[in-house]
N, C-alpha and C positions, 0 to 999 in steps of 0.2 A: 394435764394430759387429756387429749380429746378421746372419748370412748370410740371403739372401733366401728360401732354401728351408728355413730352420730350423723344426723341429717344436717346439712349446711344449706339453709335457704339462700336462694340466689335472686337478686333483683335485676330485672331486665331494663332495657333502655327506656321503656315506657313507664317504669316505676312499679310494675307488678311483680309479685313474688312467685318463684317457681319451686315446687316441691314434687317428690315422687308420690304417686298415688298409693293408698293403702289397700290391703286385701281385707275383705269382709270374710272372716273365717268360719262363720256358721249361719246358714240361712235355710229356713223352710218357706219357700216363696209363697205357697198358697195361703199362709197365715197372714200375709199382708192384708188380705181382703176382710179379715175379721178383727183387725186392729180397732180398739175402742168399743167392741161389741160384747166384751166380757167383764165390764166394769160395774155391773149391778149385782148386788149380793143375792145369790140364790140359795145359799146355805150359810147358817151362822158360823160354820167352820170352813169357809171358803179357803181353798188352797190350790196348789198345782193340780191335785188329783181331781177336784171338781171342775177346774178350768179344762182339764184334758177331756172330760166328757163332752163339753160344748165343742171343743176342737174336733173331736171325732165326728160329731154330727155334721159340722161344717165341711169337713174333709170329704164326706160322702157325697157331696153335690158336684164335685169337680169332674170334668172330662178334659181331654187334651186341649180343646179350643179355649176353655175358660182358664186353664192353667197357663196357657201361652199369654193370654191377655193380661192376667194378673202379674205374671213374671215380668212381662215387658214394662209395666208400670213401675214395679219394684226396682228393676235393674236401671231404669232411667233415673229414678230417685237416688239410687246409690251413686250413679255417676255424677249427678248434680251435687251430691254431698262430698265427693272426693274419693270414693271407693273406685278402684279401677279393675279389681278382680273380686269374684265371689266364689266361695266354696259352698255349693248347694247340696245339703244333706237331704237326699231325696228318697222318701219312702212311699209316696203315693203312686204305686206301680200299676195296679190293676183296676178293673171295673169295681163299682161299689160292692157287688156280691162276691168279689174275690176271683172271678173268671178273668184270665188274661185278655187283653185286647187282641185283635187279629195280629197286630204287630206288638209283641210283648214289650217293646221299647217305646211305645207310642207316647207315654207320659214323659219319659226321659227326653225324647226327641223334641217335645214341646218346649222344654227348658233350653235345650241346645239352640233351637230356633229363636227363642226370646233373647238369648245372649248374643246371637249373631245379629238379630235385627236391631238391638240397642247399641252394640259395640263393646260391651263389657267382656272382660276375660272370664271364662267359666271353668272351674274345676268341679265337675259333676261327681258326686259321691253317692252312687246307688246304695241303698241300705239293705243289709241282710236283717230280716225280722222274722223270727221263727216261733217264738213262744210268748205266752202272756204273762210270765212271771218267773222268778227264780225256781219255783217248784215245777216248771215245765208244763204248766197248764196250756191247753190249746188256745189259739188266738180267738178272741171274741168276734162276734159278727161284725162289729165296727172296725176290727183290726184286720179282717181277712184280705182287704185290698192291699195291705202292706206286705203280705207274707210271700216267702219263696222257699222251695226246697233248695238245698245247697247246689245241686246240679243246675237248676233253672237260674239261680243267681249267677253262677259262674258263666253260663251262656250269655246272660245279659251283660255282664262285665266285659266279656270278650267282644261282644258286638259294639259296645260303647268305646272301648279302647281302640277299635278299628277306625273310629271317627276323629281321633286326636289330630290337632293341627296347631297353627301358630298361636291361637288364643283359646284353645279348648284342650283340657286335660281330663282324664277320668281316673278315679281312684276307688278305694274301698271304704265302706262305712259299716261298722257293726252298730246296730241301733243302741244297744246297751248290754250289760251283762245279764240283765233279767230277760232280755228278748233273744239272746243267742246262747244256746246251751254250750257248756265248756267243750264238749267233743266236736261240735260244729265249728266253733271258733278255731280250734286247733286244726281241723281239716281245711278250713278256708286259708289260714295262714300258711299251711303246708302247700296248698295249691298255688299260691302266689309266690312262694319261695322268697328269693332275695330281690325280686324285681323292684326297681326304685319307683314305687308309686305311693301317693299319700294314703294313709290309713287313719280314719277318724272314728271316734266313739264317744257317745254320751256317757258320762261317769260321775258318780258322787254328786249329783245335782240336788238330791233330796235326802233329808235325814232318814225317812222311812226306807229308802233304797239302801242306805248304809246299814240300818238295823236288820233288814231282811237278808242282806248278803252275809253279815256276821252270823246270823242264825242258821243259814242254809249252806254256806260255803266256808264258814269258819274263819273268815278274814274280812276286813274292810274292802270295799270295791277296788280302790286304787292299789292297795297292797296286793290283793289277789291278782290283779292284772299285771303288775310288775313282776310277780313271782311266776306267772304262767304263760305270758304272751311274748316274751322277747321284745319288749318295748324299746324302740330306738328312735333315731331322728326322723324316720318316716312317719311317726305317730303324732296325732293331735288329740289331746284329751279335752273334750268339750265340757265346760263348766268346772269339773273337779273342785267344787265349792267346799266340800266338807272333807278336810284333810287333817291328819295328825302330823307331828313333826317329822316322823320317819317317811311318810308319804311325800311331803314337800321336798325333802332331800332326795328321795328316790326318783321323783319325776325329773328334777333338775339334773341328776347324775345320768339319767337315761338318754338325755338329748332330745326328748320329746318336747312338743309345744303345747301349751294350754290355750284353748280358745275361751276367753272370758267374755260374757255377754251381759254387761252391767244393767242395761235398761230392761231386758227381759227378766233377768234374775231378780231385779227389784219388783217388776210388775207381778211376777208369780210368787213373790215372797220366799225365794229360794235361800237366800243368805248371802254373805260377803266372802269373796275369795281372799285368802291370807296373803295379800300382795307383798307386804313388806318382808315377810319371811321368805317368800319365793324369790324376790329380787335379791335378797341377801345370799341365797343359795345359788344364784347365777342362772336361774331358770329362764327358758324362752317362753314367750307368750304373744298373743295377738288378740284382737277383738272381733266380735261378730254381733249382728243385730238380731239373729235368731228368729223370734216371732214377729219382729218388725213393728212393735208398738212405737218405735222411733227408728228413723233411717238417717242417722247423723254420726259422722266421724267424731265431731266435737262432743256430742252428748255421751257417747260411749267412753271416750277418754276422760272427759270431765267427771263423770259419775263414778268411774273407776277410782279416781283420786278422792273424790268427795266421800265415797263410802268409807275409805280408809281414814279420812279425817274424822268422820263421825264416830268411828270405832275407837280411834286412838286418842281423840281430843287434842290433836296437834295438827299443824299445817305442813304442807310440802313433804308428803310421805314418800312419793315416788321420785326420789333423787338418789344420787350416789356421790362419793367424794370426787369422782371425775366429772359428774354432770349435776350441778346444783339447780339447773332449770327443770322444773316439773314438766312443763309443756314439751320441752325438747326431749327429755327422757321418755315420756309417754309416746310421743309420735315416732321417735327413732326406734324404740324397741318394738312397738306395734308393727312398724314397717318391716323390721328384720324378722320378727316372728312370722309375719304373713308370708314373706318370701320362702321361709322354711316349710310352711304348712301347705301351700297351694301347689307346689310342684311346677311353677311356671317362671323359670328364670328370666324370660323376656319381659316380665312385668317391671323389672328394675328400670326400664327405659320409659315407662308410662309417666305422663306429666300432668300435674294439677297446677293451675295458675290461680293465685289469690288476688283479689282486687286491691291493688295498692292505693286506690282512691277512696276506699271505704273509711269512714270516720274511725272505726275500731282499730285501724292500722295506721292512723296518722302518726307520723314520726317514728314508725317502727324501724328497728335495726335487725340485722341478721341474728343478733344475740337475744332479742326478746320477741321475735316474730312468732315463734311457736307457742310461747306463753300467751300472747295476745289471741292467736287463732283459737286455742283450746278454751281459754277462760274469759275472754272479753265479749260478753253479749251473745245475742241469739240471731242476729241477722246473718243470712248466708253470705259467706265471703268467697266461695269458689266462683271463679269467673270463666275459666276454660278448663277442659279436660281432653287429653289426647290419649288413646290406647293403641298401641302398636302403630304409632304414627298417623292414626286416623282421628279426625275431629269428632268428638261425641257431644261436647257441651260448649256452647258459645254464649256469652252474655248471661251466664248463670243458668241457662235453660238447655235441656237436651234438644238435639237437632230435630227430633220428631215428637216433642212433648205434647203438642195438641192432638195429633192423631193417636198416639198411645193412650192419652187420657180419655179420648172419646170411646175407644174400644174397651178400655177398662170400665167405664161407666156402664156400658151395655152388658158386659160380663157380670158386673156386680149386681145389676138389676135382676138378672136371671138367677144368680146365686142366692140373693136375699129373698127372691120370690119362691124359693124351693121348699118352703115350709119351715116350721118350728125353729 
């Protein structure tokens, strides 16, 4: 029996393979500019928390123009990799000192413009960020540009949702349970009611987060969210790395999607998502490139599977009785989960063409094409990408790759010249 979400690769008359594009479910665009700059030990106990301090310093250098240049480079790279939609989890709202820009949506609009200029579909998720920890401490100086009152946040959300169109959607993001007090979360969810919009949240990424939530809220983060937030199919839980068996079953039963970010979770030392148990429970999921140390459909899917092989000491973990092909299951379920999480039904028609002349695909059939794409080598195989019927990538390159890269180099020179 063919699984209901199975992708059937199609070969065209020229011998090239057609696939639907994937959604990248979790992106912090500005972090693309610091990829590779946090790989020197500054602390014997380097962790996510020490990396975060460097990220905060780097975030403080951005303005709308530099954010636009970096996002254009990132989104062009995503399209060249075979992503056709991106969910942008956006919290870089204000000036570095926390004062709003004259247009409070200036940074958001820079991202909207970058998506328009590159052609990628964008689901923009402005982030509500209100406190510095579970104990309700105020935002630190470096966090002030992230913060909103609830009223100011709802005004921003209303403005962005007024811009929705064929390839642009806006939804809601709660940064995390530690950054959104329980009463504010309930007030926000009440304000949006049953409106069908994406709702995303970072959760259970770090063991310290789990321990602090247990100590101060009396429950593990995912358990607390499931018990207090009416989680349903609108929701995407980002990372959800550290789960017990009840939380795995609870997410699957809720209809929510998990955004798994294998390359970032590995880079930060976060841990491994319990994929086999989640698949057995029938859970929905997709992938995201998050901090963009890698921008590769192949690498996210490959390392999602390889992490499970290293944990279980066996091969071909992401399979099912109905789908014995690991590559087919990974690609098909990531596509289905992406469709659920991004709120853009039109993305189903977006097209990625793989190069049928590439040696890695020599002799490929529809039955092994996705295994070859995901697991065979590292040379890019994406040849063409169309989004909403418009050409974005031809010959493996974005239509404006040179101009975008030139503007990115200028922006990066300014960002890296901004001190420490």
